[in-house]
N, C-alpha and C positions, 0 to 999 in steps of 0.2 A: 088165091094166088100168092106164091111165096115172094114175088118181086114187088109187092105193093108197099112194104114197109122200108124200102131203101130211100135215103134222102135224095132230093132232086139234084142233078148235076148242072153246074153252071158253065157250060161250054157251048160253042157254036154248033155242035153236032145235033143236039136235041132240040134246038129251036128256041131256047131260053135266052140266048145271046146272039149277036150277029157278028159279021166279019169286021165291022168297024170297031167294036169293043175289043176284039182280039188284037187288032192292029194297035189300038190305043194301049192295051196292056203291054204289048211287046215294046212299044216306044217308051212307055213310062219305065219299064224294067231296065231298058238300055240306058235311059237318062239317069236313073238311080245308080246303076253300075258305074257310069262315067263320073258322076258326082262323088261317089265313094272313092274311086281311084284318085281323083283330084284332091279330095280331102286327105287321103292317106299320104299323098305326095307333100302336101303342105305341112302336115304334122311331122313327117320324117325330116323335112327341111328345117323346121323349127328345132327339132331335137338335135340335128347335126350342128346347127349354129350355136345352140346353147352348149353342147359338148365342146365345140371348138373354143368358145369363150372361156369355159371353165379350164380347159387345158392351157390356154394362153395365160390366164390369171395365175395358175399354179406354176407355170414356167417362169413367169415374171417374179413371183414371190420367192422362188427357190434359187434365183440367180446368184445371190451372195453365198449360199451354201455350196453351189457348184463351183464358184470361183475359189472358195476356201479349200474345197477338196482337191481341186486341180493343183493349187499351189502346194498343198501338203503332199500330193503324189510326186510332184517334181522334186521337192525336197528329199523325199524318201529315195527316189531314183538316184539323185546326186550322192546321197549318203551311201547307197549300195555300190555305186561305181567307185567311190572313194575307198570303201572297204575292200573291194576286189582288187584295186590297184595297189593297196598297201600290203597285201598278202595276209598271211595268218597273224592274228593278234596274240598278245600274251595270254589271252584266255584259252586259246587252243583252236583246233580245227574241228568243226562239226561235220561228221560223215554219218549219214543215215541215222541221225539222232544220237550218236555216240560222241562224247567229247574226248579228244585225245590231247592231253596236256604234255607239253615238253618241259619237264623240270630238269634243269641241268644240275642243281644242287642236291637232289635226292636220288638215291639208288637203292 
C-alpha cells in the first residue's frame, strides 16, 4: 500500500484528537494573537514616548541657537530695509549680477 508511509495527522477528523482539543487550540491561538497585539501597542507607546522626550530635549538644548538666529534675521531685515530706503549706494546698483557704477569724474 502506498499510503502506509505517510505521517499520522493530528486533527479531529481522523480520531487522534477531539473537539475539545480543537477548541482549546483556537482559544489559545486567539489569546496569543491578542497578547501579541497588546505587546506591540505597549512597545509602540514606549517608542513614541522616548521619541517625544528626545525631541523635547533637542528643542530645549537648541533654544539659544534659535533665539540667536531669530535676532540675526531681524537685524538683517532691518539692514535690508535701510539699504532699500537709502537708494543706490556709492558702490553702484546690482542688476542681475552686473554692477553698474556711476562715476562722475571719469569718462
